[in-house]
Structures are given as structure tokens and as C-alpha cells.
N, CA and C atoms of all chains as a GROMACS GRO file, in nm:
protein
  516
    1MET      N    1  -2.343   1.062  -0.026
    1MET     CA    2  -2.323   0.945   0.117
    1MET      C    3  -2.162   0.959   0.004
    2LYS      N    4  -2.061   0.910   0.211
    2LYS     CA    5  -1.877   0.925   0.201
    2LYS      C    6  -1.862   0.739   0.172
    3PHE      N    7  -1.805   0.664   0.076
    3PHE     CA    8  -1.695   0.600   0.010
    3PHE      C    9  -1.606   0.583   0.077
    4LYS      N   10  -1.489   0.512   0.104
    4LYS     CA   11  -1.352   0.458   0.052
    4LYS      C   12  -1.344   0.358   0.000
    5ALA      N   13  -1.262   0.458  -0.100
    5ALA     CA   14  -1.176   0.380  -0.163
    5ALA      C   15  -1.042   0.333  -0.125
    6GLU      N   16  -0.974   0.187  -0.185
    6GLU     CA   17  -0.873   0.148  -0.135
    6GLU      C   18  -0.793   0.147  -0.269
    7VAL      N   19  -0.704   0.185  -0.285
    7VAL     CA   20  -0.686   0.223  -0.435
    7VAL      C   21  -0.508   0.114  -0.368
    8ARG      N   22  -0.472   0.017  -0.517
    8ARG     CA   23  -0.338  -0.025  -0.471
    8ARG      C   24  -0.302  -0.052  -0.669
    9VAL      N   25  -0.200   0.053  -0.634
    9VAL     CA   26  -0.128   0.109  -0.724
    9VAL      C   27   0.010  -0.028  -0.758
   10GLU      N   28   0.044  -0.098  -0.855
   10GLU     CA   29   0.130  -0.180  -0.842
   10GLU      C   30   0.184  -0.193  -1.002
   11LEU      N   31   0.371  -0.240  -0.971
   11LEU     CA   32   0.439  -0.307  -1.050
   11LEU      C   33   0.370  -0.355  -1.223
   12LYS      N   34   0.373  -0.416  -1.359
   12LYS     CA   35   0.347  -0.493  -1.467
   12LYS      C   36   0.491  -0.594  -1.359
   13PRO      N   37   0.385  -0.718  -1.396
   13PRO     CA   38   0.513  -0.781  -1.371
   13PRO      C   39   0.613  -0.811  -1.498
   14GLY      N   40   0.779  -0.791  -1.459
   14GLY     CA   41   0.878  -0.783  -1.575
   14GLY      C   42   0.916  -0.647  -1.571
   15VAL      N   43   0.859  -0.582  -1.540
   15VAL     CA   44   0.871  -0.369  -1.468
   15VAL      C   45   0.968  -0.393  -1.371
   16LEU      N   46   1.134  -0.287  -1.356
   16LEU     CA   47   1.203  -0.323  -1.230
   16LEU      C   48   1.085  -0.255  -1.096
   17ASP      N   49   1.104  -0.274  -1.004
   17ASP     CA   50   1.062  -0.255  -0.922
   17ASP      C   51   1.163  -0.153  -0.815
   18ALA      N   52   1.230  -0.016  -0.899
   18ALA     CA   53   1.408  -0.065  -0.837
   18ALA      C   54   1.417  -0.011  -0.615
   19GLU      N   55   1.267  -0.022  -0.587
   19GLU     CA   56   1.237   0.046  -0.512
   19GLU      C   57   1.202  -0.062  -0.396
   20GLY      N   58   1.142  -0.173  -0.491
   20GLY     CA   59   1.198  -0.330  -0.376
   20GLY      C   60   1.243  -0.393  -0.382
   21LYS      N   61   1.397  -0.344  -0.500
   21LYS     CA   62   1.475  -0.409  -0.454
   21LYS      C   63   1.586  -0.343  -0.422
   22THR      N   64   1.572  -0.227  -0.358
   22THR     CA   65   1.659  -0.143  -0.280
   22THR      C   66   1.621  -0.189  -0.163
   23THR      N   67   1.518  -0.196  -0.128
   23THR     CA   68   1.476  -0.274   0.004
   23THR      C   69   1.550  -0.367   0.075
   24GLN      N   70   1.489  -0.456  -0.064
   24GLN     CA   71   1.553  -0.564  -0.095
   24GLN      C   72   1.746  -0.546  -0.017
   25LYS      N   73   1.743  -0.551  -0.098
   25LYS     CA   74   1.882  -0.512  -0.045
   25LYS      C   75   1.962  -0.476   0.065
   26SER      N   76   1.961  -0.419   0.147
   26SER     CA   77   1.864  -0.347   0.232
   26SER      C   78   1.865  -0.455   0.327
   27LEU      N   79   1.745  -0.506   0.368
   27LEU     CA   80   1.696  -0.573   0.454
   27LEU      C   81   1.856  -0.677   0.394
   28LYS      N   82   1.852  -0.752   0.334
   28LYS     CA   83   1.944  -0.866   0.306
   28LYS      C   84   2.113  -0.804   0.358
   29LEU      N   85   2.132  -0.730   0.330
   29LEU     CA   86   2.249  -0.658   0.399
   29LEU      C   87   2.163  -0.643   0.575
   30LEU      N   88   2.133  -0.602   0.599
   30LEU     CA   89   2.095  -0.627   0.719
   30LEU      C   90   2.113  -0.786   0.783
   31GLY      N   91   2.121  -0.913   0.733
   31GLY     CA   92   2.057  -1.021   0.804
   31GLY      C   93   1.935  -1.088   0.791
   32TYR      N   94   1.846  -1.012   0.706
   32TYR     CA   95   1.734  -1.083   0.690
   32TYR      C   96   1.732  -1.129   0.586
   33PRO      N   97   1.632  -1.249   0.642
   33PRO     CA   98   1.625  -1.343   0.540
   33PRO      C   99   1.473  -1.378   0.440
   34VAL      N  100   1.466  -1.277   0.362
   34VAL     CA  101   1.412  -1.248   0.298
   34VAL      C  102   1.393  -1.263   0.188
   35SER      N  103   1.314  -1.229   0.028
   35SER     CA  104   1.333  -1.271  -0.091
   35SER      C  105   1.264  -1.226  -0.165
   36ASN      N  106   1.220  -1.146  -0.281
   36ASN     CA  107   1.198  -1.082  -0.342
   36ASN      C  108   1.059  -0.944  -0.285
   37VAL      N  109   1.100  -0.845  -0.227
   37VAL     CA  110   1.042  -0.743  -0.195
   37VAL      C  111   0.938  -0.661  -0.343
   38LYS      N  112   0.811  -0.617  -0.312
   38LYS     CA  113   0.824  -0.588  -0.407
   38LYS      C  114   0.701  -0.467  -0.386
   39LYS      N  115   0.747  -0.322  -0.396
   39LYS     CA  116   0.686  -0.203  -0.366
   39LYS      C  117   0.508  -0.144  -0.411
   40ILE      N  118   0.481  -0.111  -0.320
   40ILE     CA  119   0.306  -0.114  -0.407
   40ILE      C  120   0.265   0.038  -0.280
   41ASN      N  121   0.215   0.079  -0.442
   41ASN     CA  122   0.147   0.236  -0.356
   41ASN      C  123   0.035   0.193  -0.347
   42PHE      N  124  -0.022   0.258  -0.232
   42PHE     CA  125  -0.172   0.208  -0.182
   42PHE      C  126  -0.208   0.327  -0.170
   43TYR      N  127  -0.320   0.349  -0.181
   43TYR     CA  128  -0.459   0.541  -0.152
   43TYR      C  129  -0.545   0.488  -0.055
   44GLU      N  130  -0.554   0.535   0.041
   44GLU     CA  131  -0.740   0.592   0.036
   44GLU      C  132  -0.778   0.670   0.058
   45ILE      N  133  -0.828   0.696  -0.058
   45ILE     CA  134  -0.986   0.834  -0.097
   45ILE      C  135  -1.064   0.793  -0.078
   46GLU      N  136  -1.167   0.944   0.019
   46GLU     CA  137  -1.278   0.967   0.074
   46GLU      C  138  -1.360   0.979  -0.071
   47VAL      N  139  -1.425   0.940  -0.068
   47VAL     CA  140  -1.547   1.010  -0.158
   47VAL      C  141  -1.672   1.034  -0.197
   48ASP      N  142  -1.753   1.143  -0.286
   48ASP     CA  143  -1.844   1.177  -0.184
   48ASP      C  144  -1.979   1.190  -0.351
   49VAL      N  145  -2.007   1.015  -0.364
   49VAL     CA  146  -2.061   1.028  -0.444
   49VAL      C  147  -2.175   0.929  -0.397
   50ASN      N  148  -2.341   0.900  -0.468
   50ASN     CA  149  -2.448   0.886  -0.406
   50ASN      C  150  -2.444   0.711  -0.391
   51SER      N  151  -2.327   0.678  -0.501
   51SER     CA  152  -2.345   0.502  -0.476
   51SER      C  153  -2.241   0.411  -0.523
   52ALA      N  154  -2.151   0.328  -0.458
   52ALA     CA  155  -2.019   0.286  -0.464
   52ALA      C  156  -2.015   0.163  -0.656
   53GLU      N  157  -2.114   0.208  -0.688
   53GLU     CA  158  -2.072   0.235  -0.830
   53GLU      C  159  -2.020   0.299  -0.895
   54ASN      N  160  -2.098   0.471  -0.872
   54ASN     CA  161  -2.023   0.560  -0.921
   54ASN      C  162  -1.931   0.613  -0.880
   55ALA      N  163  -1.851   0.574  -0.716
   55ALA     CA  164  -1.780   0.550  -0.651
   55ALA      C  165  -1.658   0.491  -0.721
   56LYS      N  166  -1.654   0.360  -0.768
   56LYS     CA  167  -1.551   0.314  -0.803
   56LYS      C  168  -1.518   0.372  -0.964
   57ALA      N  169  -1.624   0.404  -0.992
   57ALA     CA  170  -1.648   0.432  -1.132
   57ALA      C  171  -1.513   0.538  -1.137
   58VAL      N  172  -1.545   0.656  -1.009
   58VAL     CA  173  -1.443   0.734  -0.987
   58VAL      C  174  -1.392   0.799  -1.015
   59ILE      N  175  -1.299   0.667  -0.907
   59ILE     CA  176  -1.142   0.564  -0.858
   59ILE      C  177  -1.078   0.532  -1.009
   60GLU      N  178  -1.150   0.453  -1.066
   60GLU     CA  179  -1.096   0.451  -1.200
   60GLU      C  180  -1.047   0.466  -1.257
   61ASP      N  181  -1.136   0.602  -1.357
   61ASP     CA  182  -1.110   0.724  -1.398
   61ASP      C  183  -1.028   0.793  -1.397
   62ALA      N  184  -0.982   0.830  -1.246
   62ALA     CA  185  -0.869   0.924  -1.164
   62ALA      C  186  -0.724   0.793  -1.184
   63CYS      N  187  -0.778   0.670  -1.211
   63CYS     CA  188  -0.654   0.590  -1.154
   63CYS      C  189  -0.606   0.607  -1.352
   64ARG      N  190  -0.695   0.583  -1.444
   64ARG     CA  191  -0.662   0.630  -1.519
   64ARG      C  192  -0.557   0.714  -1.551
   65ARG      N  193  -0.635   0.880  -1.502
   65ARG     CA  194  -0.535   1.022  -1.517
   65ARG      C  195  -0.503   1.002  -1.482
   66LEU      N  196  -0.438   0.982  -1.336
   66LEU     CA  197  -0.361   1.062  -1.231
   66LEU      C  198  -0.290   0.962  -1.201
   67LEU      N  199  -0.315   0.811  -1.052
   67LEU     CA  200  -0.296   0.753  -0.960
   67LEU      C  201  -0.179   0.613  -1.023
   68ALA      N  202  -0.230   0.597  -1.165
   68ALA     CA  203  -0.136   0.476  -1.221
   68ALA      C  204  -0.086   0.534  -1.366
   69ASN      N  205   0.013   0.476  -1.392
   69ASN     CA  206   0.077   0.488  -1.548
   69ASN      C  207  -0.004   0.354  -1.606
   70PRO      N  208  -0.082   0.325  -1.729
   70PRO     CA  209  -0.152   0.237  -1.730
   70PRO      C  210  -0.002   0.128  -1.799
   71VAL      N  211   0.064   0.206  -1.908
   71VAL     CA  212   0.251   0.123  -1.930
   71VAL      C  213   0.266   0.075  -1.885
   72ILE      N  214   0.284   0.094  -1.738
   72ILE     CA  215   0.349   0.033  -1.635
   72ILE      C  216   0.275   0.000  -1.527
   73HIS      N  217   0.228   0.083  -1.506
   73HIS     CA  218   0.065  -0.018  -1.342
   73HIS      C  219   0.004  -0.130  -1.367
   74ASN      N  220  -0.048  -0.210  -1.304
   74ASN     CA  221  -0.237  -0.232  -1.259
   74ASN      C  222  -0.222  -0.183  -1.109
   75TYR      N  223  -0.364  -0.170  -1.160
   75TYR     CA  224  -0.397  -0.077  -0.997
   75TYR      C  225  -0.580  -0.198  -1.034
   76GLY      N  226  -0.589  -0.126  -0.851
   76GLY     CA  227  -0.702  -0.295  -0.770
   76GLY      C  228  -0.759  -0.143  -0.712
   77ILE      N  229  -0.918  -0.233  -0.691
   77ILE     CA  230  -0.961  -0.071  -0.630
   77ILE      C  231  -1.069  -0.192  -0.516
   78GLU      N  232  -1.066  -0.109  -0.424
   78GLU     CA  233  -1.221  -0.169  -0.284
   78GLU      C  234  -1.251  -0.074  -0.302
   79VAL      N  235  -1.422  -0.031  -0.288
   79VAL     CA  236  -1.517   0.063  -0.229
   79VAL      C  237  -1.561   0.014  -0.114
   80THR      N  238  -1.567   0.045  -0.041
   80THR     CA  239  -1.720   0.027   0.126
   80THR      C  240  -1.751   0.190   0.147
   81GLU      N  241  -1.844   0.110   0.182
   81GLU     CA  242  -1.931   0.235   0.225
   81GLU      C  243  -1.928   0.304   0.411
   82MET      N  244  -1.886   0.408   0.405
   82MET     CA  245  -1.887   0.454   0.511
   82MET      C  246  -1.947   0.564   0.636
   83ASN      N  247  -1.945   0.509   0.760
   83ASN     CA  248  -2.025   0.530   0.874
   83ASN      C  249  -1.999   0.631   0.887
   84ASN      N  250  -2.172   0.682   0.879
   84ASN     CA  251  -2.156   0.834   0.865
   84ASN      C  252  -2.260   0.871   1.024
   85SER      N  253  -2.229   0.714   1.184
   85SER     CA  254  -2.309   0.711   1.259
   85SER      C  255  -2.344   0.895   1.356
   86ILE      N  256  -2.181   0.916   1.318
   86ILE     CA  257  -2.116   1.036   1.468
   86ILE      C  258  -2.196   1.211   1.466
   87MET      N  259   1.053  -2.342   0.492
   87MET     CA  260   0.977  -2.234   0.404
   87MET      C  261   0.896  -2.136   0.344
   88LYS      N  262   0.820  -2.171   0.216
   88LYS     CA  263   0.802  -1.929   0.232
   88LYS      C  264   0.738  -1.936   0.367
   89PHE      N  265   0.734  -1.760   0.367
   89PHE     CA  266   0.625  -1.700   0.343
   89PHE      C  267   0.606  -1.546   0.316
   90LYS      N  268   0.452  -1.503   0.292
   90LYS     CA  269   0.492  -1.359   0.243
   90LYS      C  270   0.375  -1.297   0.378
   91ALA      N  271   0.497  -1.185   0.377
   91ALA     CA  272   0.462  -1.097   0.484
   91ALA      C  273   0.396  -0.960   0.404
   92GLU      N  274   0.294  -0.918   0.401
   92GLU     CA  275   0.215  -0.834   0.374
   92GLU      C  276   0.266  -0.651   0.468
   93VAL      N  277   0.303  -0.591   0.413
   93VAL     CA  278   0.355  -0.456   0.554
   93VAL      C  279   0.315  -0.367   0.526
   94ARG      N  280   0.191  -0.260   0.551
   94ARG     CA  281   0.146  -0.170   0.575
   94ARG      C  282   0.210  -0.002   0.657
   95VAL      N  283   0.282   0.055   0.589
   95VAL     CA  284   0.384   0.182   0.670
   95VAL      C  285   0.240   0.310   0.652
   96GLU      N  286   0.211   0.362   0.725
   96GLU     CA  287   0.153   0.450   0.731
   96GLU      C  288   0.140   0.548   0.801
   97LEU      N  289   0.198   0.713   0.778
   97LEU     CA  290   0.165   0.804   0.873
   97LEU      C  291   0.057   0.809   1.040
   98LYS      N  292   0.121   0.847   1.116
   98LYS     CA  293   0.060   0.885   1.218
   98LYS      C  294  -0.027   0.985   1.231
   99PRO      N  295  -0.176   0.978   1.284
   99PRO     CA  296  -0.249   1.092   1.269
   99PRO      C  297  -0.239   1.230   1.289
  100GLY      N  298  -0.236   1.316   1.264
  100GLY     CA  299  -0.155   1.427   1.271
  100GLY      C  300  -0.047   1.438   1.238
  101VAL      N  301   0.051   1.371   1.159
  101VAL     CA  302   0.152   1.381   1.123
  101VAL      C  303   0.133   1.426   0.952
  102LEU      N  304   0.216   1.541   0.923
  102LEU     CA  305   0.136   1.560   0.792
  102LEU      C  306   0.223   1.499   0.714
  103ASP      N  307   0.088   1.444   0.644
  103ASP     CA  308   0.083   1.372   0.492
  103ASP      C  309   0.111   1.404   0.342
  104ALA      N  310   0.255   1.482   0.377
  104ALA     CA  311   0.271   1.570   0.213
  104ALA      C  312   0.196   1.550   0.083
  105GLU      N  313   0.225   1.388   0.053
  105GLU     CA  314   0.237   1.300  -0.076
  105GLU      C  315   0.049   1.287  -0.085
  106GLY      N  316   0.022   1.225   0.028
  106GLY     CA  317  -0.080   1.228   0.019
  106GLY      C  318  -0.196   1.384  -0.024
  107LYS      N  319  -0.198   1.476   0.049
  107LYS     CA  320  -0.238   1.623   0.027
  107LYS      C  321  -0.235   1.638  -0.128
  108THR      N  322  -0.084   1.583  -0.157
  108THR     CA  323  -0.096   1.673  -0.281
  108THR      C  324  -0.171   1.580  -0.410
  109THR      N  325  -0.184   1.452  -0.404
  109THR     CA  326  -0.287   1.385  -0.502
  109THR      C  327  -0.395   1.412  -0.424
  110GLN      N  328  -0.427   1.490  -0.315
  110GLN     CA  329  -0.591   1.511  -0.327
  110GLN      C  330  -0.590   1.641  -0.396
  111LYS      N  331  -0.484   1.734  -0.359
  111LYS     CA  332  -0.531   1.821  -0.474
  111LYS      C  333  -0.544   1.872  -0.626
  112SER      N  334  -0.447   1.720  -0.685
  112SER     CA  335  -0.491   1.733  -0.780
  112SER      C  336  -0.580   1.652  -0.858
  113LEU      N  337  -0.667   1.526  -0.776
  113LEU     CA  338  -0.763   1.506  -0.783
  113LEU      C  339  -0.868   1.563  -0.766
  114LYS      N  340  -0.863   1.690  -0.709
  114LYS     CA  341  -0.955   1.769  -0.633
  114LYS      C  342  -0.957   1.924  -0.782
  115LEU      N  343  -0.834   1.931  -0.905
  115LEU     CA  344  -0.869   2.000  -0.982
  115LEU      C  345  -0.908   1.934  -1.085
  116LEU      N  346  -0.829   1.801  -1.096
  116LEU     CA  347  -0.919   1.723  -1.232
  116LEU      C  348  -1.064   1.716  -1.225
  117GLY      N  349  -1.130   1.771  -1.086
  117GLY     CA  350  -1.327   1.803  -1.104
  117GLY      C  351  -1.346   1.693  -1.044
  118TYR      N  352  -1.282   1.596  -0.936
  118TYR     CA  353  -1.347   1.416  -0.864
  118TYR      C  354  -1.342   1.487  -0.679
  119PRO      N  355  -1.467   1.456  -0.709
  119PRO     CA  356  -1.528   1.476  -0.611
  119PRO      C  357  -1.496   1.374  -0.434
  120VAL      N  358  -1.368   1.468  -0.369
  120VAL     CA  359  -1.281   1.340  -0.264
  120VAL      C  360  -1.244   1.414  -0.222
  121SER      N  361  -1.219   1.373  -0.102
  121SER     CA  362  -1.176   1.430   0.004
  121SER      C  363  -1.073   1.311   0.075
  122ASN      N  364  -0.994   1.405   0.153
  122ASN     CA  365  -0.883   1.271   0.265
  122ASN      C  366  -0.892   1.174   0.156
  123VAL      N  367  -0.752   1.227   0.132
  123VAL     CA  368  -0.655   1.126   0.090
  123VAL      C  369  -0.526   1.126   0.136
  124LYS      N  370  -0.532   0.943   0.137
  124LYS     CA  371  -0.423   0.904   0.256
  124LYS      C  372  -0.377   0.893   0.190
  125LYS      N  373  -0.230   0.872   0.221
  125LYS     CA  374  -0.074   0.761   0.072
  125LYS      C  375  -0.061   0.646   0.198
  126ILE      N  376  -0.017   0.541   0.141
  126ILE     CA  377   0.042   0.441   0.269
  126ILE      C  378   0.093   0.347   0.119
  127ASN      N  379   0.245   0.341   0.225
  127ASN     CA  380   0.343   0.282   0.146
  127ASN      C  381   0.312   0.064   0.215
  128PHE      N  382   0.357   0.015   0.064
  128PHE     CA  383   0.295  -0.130   0.112
  128PHE      C  384   0.392  -0.175   0.083
  129TYR      N  385   0.454  -0.342   0.157
  129TYR     CA  386   0.541  -0.379   0.107
  129TYR      C  387   0.521  -0.541   0.095
  130GLU      N  388   0.501  -0.628  -0.035
  130GLU     CA  389   0.545  -0.746  -0.012
  130GLU      C  390   0.668  -0.812  -0.010
  131ILE      N  391   0.641  -0.875   0.050
  131ILE     CA  392   0.776  -0.983   0.150
  131ILE      C  393   0.818  -1.122   0.101
  132GLU      N  394   0.892  -1.130   0.035
  132GLU     CA  395   0.876  -1.351   0.067
  132GLU      C  396   1.012  -1.337   0.167
  133VAL      N  397   0.974  -1.450   0.315
  133VAL     CA  398   1.101  -1.461   0.406
  133VAL      C  399   1.034  -1.585   0.416
  134ASP      N  400   1.225  -1.621   0.401
  134ASP     CA  401   1.201  -1.793   0.404
  134ASP      C  402   1.281  -1.819   0.573
  135VAL      N  403   1.181  -1.848   0.672
  135VAL     CA  404   1.180  -1.877   0.835
  135VAL      C  405   1.064  -2.067   0.803
  136ASN      N  406   1.072  -2.113   0.930
  136ASN     CA  407   1.068  -2.255   0.964
  136ASN      C  408   0.894  -2.250   1.003
  137SER      N  409   0.835  -2.056   1.084
  137SER     CA  410   0.660  -2.064   1.118
  137SER      C  411   0.625  -1.938   1.070
  138ALA      N  412   0.505  -1.897   1.110
  138ALA     CA  413   0.449  -1.782   1.044
  138ALA      C  414   0.490  -1.697   1.176
  139GLU      N  415   0.542  -1.742   1.314
  139GLU     CA  416   0.519  -1.667   1.360
  139GLU      C  417   0.688  -1.609   1.382
  140ASN      N  418   0.783  -1.683   1.329
  140ASN     CA  419   0.870  -1.613   1.312
  140ASN      C  420   0.935  -1.519   1.143
  141ALA      N  421   0.859  -1.531   1.139
  141ALA     CA  422   0.825  -1.505   0.977
  141ALA      C  423   0.771  -1.339   1.066
  142LYS      N  424   0.615  -1.286   1.081
  142LYS     CA  425   0.605  -1.199   1.159
  142LYS      C  426   0.726  -1.094   1.288
  143ALA      N  427   0.827  -1.206   1.325
  143ALA     CA  428   0.861  -1.168   1.429
  143ALA      C  429   0.997  -1.072   1.355
  144VAL      N  430   1.064  -1.151   1.270
  144VAL     CA  431   1.201  -1.089   1.160
  144VAL      C  432   1.111  -0.926   1.068
  145ILE      N  433   0.933  -0.970   1.034
  145ILE     CA  434   0.941  -0.841   0.999
  145ILE      C  435   0.883  -0.777   1.079
  146GLU      N  436   0.895  -0.808   1.182
  146GLU     CA  437   0.852  -0.706   1.230
  146GLU      C  438   0.973  -0.633   1.252
  147ASP      N  439   1.133  -0.677   1.346
  147ASP     CA  440   1.208  -0.602   1.339
  147ASP      C  441   1.274  -0.545   1.196
  148ALA      N  442   1.222  -0.571   1.075
  148ALA     CA  443   1.280  -0.483   0.961
  148ALA      C  444   1.235  -0.403   0.998
  149CYS      N  445   1.068  -0.364   1.038
  149CYS     CA  446   0.957  -0.295   1.040
  149CYS      C  447   1.044  -0.148   1.147
  150ARG      N  448   1.093  -0.204   1.225
  150ARG     CA  449   1.155  -0.124   1.373
  150ARG      C  450   1.340  -0.033   1.246
  151ARG      N  451   1.335  -0.109   1.215
  151ARG     CA  452   1.470  -0.093   1.192
  151ARG      C  453   1.478  -0.006   1.028
  152LEU      N  454   1.427  -0.099   0.878
  152LEU     CA  455   1.425  -0.020   0.828
  152LEU      C  456   1.274   0.029   0.765
  153LEU      N  457   1.222  -0.014   0.744
  153LEU     CA  458   1.119   0.006   0.703
  153LEU      C  459   0.979   0.118   0.731
  154ALA      N  460   0.979   0.124   0.863
  154ALA     CA  461   0.887   0.222   0.942
  154ALA      C  462   0.952   0.298   0.970
  155ASN      N  463   0.886   0.440   1.039
  155ASN     CA  464   1.010   0.507   1.090
  155ASN      C  465   0.890   0.580   1.243
  156PRO      N  466   0.926   0.535   1.364
  156PRO     CA  467   0.862   0.481   1.549
  156PRO      C  468   0.797   0.589   1.531
  157VAL      N  469   0.888   0.719   1.519
  157VAL     CA  470   0.822   0.838   1.528
  157VAL      C  471   0.725   0.923   1.482
  158ILE      N  472   0.755   0.822   1.325
  158ILE     CA  473   0.625   0.947   1.268
  158ILE      C  474   0.527   0.788   1.232
  159HIS      N  475   0.545   0.677   1.222
  159HIS     CA  476   0.475   0.614   1.201
  159HIS      C  477   0.471   0.472   1.219
  160ASN      N  478   0.237   0.474   1.221
  160ASN     CA  479   0.220   0.299   1.211
  160ASN      C  480   0.274   0.185   1.144
  161TYR      N  481   0.262   0.135   1.157
  161TYR     CA  482   0.227  -0.012   1.063
  161TYR      C  483   0.188  -0.164   1.094
  162GLY      N  484   0.126  -0.205   1.038
  162GLY     CA  485   0.079  -0.313   1.027
  162GLY      C  486   0.136  -0.411   0.935
  163ILE      N  487   0.129  -0.571   1.042
  163ILE     CA  488   0.245  -0.685   0.954
  163ILE      C  489   0.094  -0.806   0.938
  164GLU      N  490   0.062  -0.893   0.745
  164GLU     CA  491   0.023  -0.955   0.805
  164GLU      C  492   0.052  -1.034   0.689
  165VAL      N  493   0.048  -1.206   0.770
  165VAL     CA  494   0.135  -1.299   0.709
  165VAL      C  495   0.088  -1.439   0.650
  166THR      N  496   0.136  -1.528   0.541
  166THR     CA  497   0.071  -1.584   0.491
  166THR      C  498   0.138  -1.677   0.479
  167GLU      N  499   0.148  -1.796   0.421
  167GLU     CA  500   0.204  -1.898   0.381
  167GLU      C  501   0.235  -1.937   0.242
  168MET      N  502   0.281  -1.988   0.174
  168MET     CA  503   0.333  -1.914   0.037
  168MET      C  504   0.246  -2.023  -0.020
  169ASN      N  505   0.202  -2.082  -0.114
  169ASN     CA  506   0.210  -2.236  -0.181
  169ASN      C  507   0.345  -2.232  -0.248
  170ASN      N  508   0.347  -2.354  -0.229
  170ASN     CA  509   0.451  -2.425  -0.282
  170ASN      C  510   0.505  -2.554  -0.419
  171SER      N  511   0.355  -2.527  -0.412
  171SER     CA  512   0.235  -2.678  -0.496
  171SER      C  513   0.372  -2.711  -0.628
  172ILE      N  514   0.490  -2.570  -0.723
  172ILE     CA  515   0.497  -2.613  -0.839
  172ILE      C  516   0.649  -2.680  -0.842
   0.00000   0.00000   0.00000
């Protein structure tokens, strides 16, 4: 079965979000009334396993080993079953 | 009033997602049963305007001018009111 995992990797509170801050500065320079821009890395991943629990376990492991750095990142995972009707 | 805009900037179908493909290769090398990895840029932005419609208009404009390249990107915007109860 195929599952779609949506993974959201964001910096922990207190860690400098350089990309967010730069975006914020640029938006302000262009005159937009914005504050507190936060940049988040988001991945959509298809996983071939037999259950949603396994899909989540696979992606959790992948987050720890590759997608996130546990020292500076928090991550969230949402798994949904993919429709194979075609 | 403050509104929180969640902006999702992704490559249009057919445009090479180099970061996604590289992540996919790395995950496969590590032995994960994954396919079709898609990398999406996600921003959380606080907007100081007087209505949700204005917040959306501001962020739409910002997407066209700065956050997305309309030639290669699709973007989606979700606006929610922020709780100022403190």
C-alpha cells in the first residue's frame, strides 16, 4: 500500500531562523505590514509499506537520521493513505 | 489586528525538484521504502492589517513579487486570525 507522509521540519524556539529573518527584512523593505516570518521545510513523501503505523515509523526514523537535526529542529509528521483507484 | 498567514510555495508539475530528488536518493540509499519526495517551501507570516481579506491580499502580492516565481511555482495561502488574549 502507498501512504503519503507530510513532514514539517522547523527550527526550535530560540534558534536563529536566518532565512525567515531575511525574508522578513525583504518584505518590510517592499512595504508589507509583516512581522515574525518563519521558514519551514516541508516534504511530501510517498511510502510503500503495509500500514499507516509503519509509514509513520519509517518517516520518524528518516527524520532523526536525515531530514531533521534533533539539536535544532522540531518535526511533525502526518500520514494519509493514498488513493490507488486509477 | 494580527493575522497569521501560512504560505506554501511548491514547484509546478513538470519542473525539476532537485532538492526533492536528492532527498529521495539519500532516503533510498539509507534503505527507506520511499518514492516521489517533494520539497515545499513553507512560510508562517504575521500580518498587521484590519481584516482577513486584506491579509490575504497583502500576502498574495508578496508571493507574486518575492516569495514565489510565477514561472515555476504554484502557491497557496491560508489566513487565520491570531489570538491576542495575553
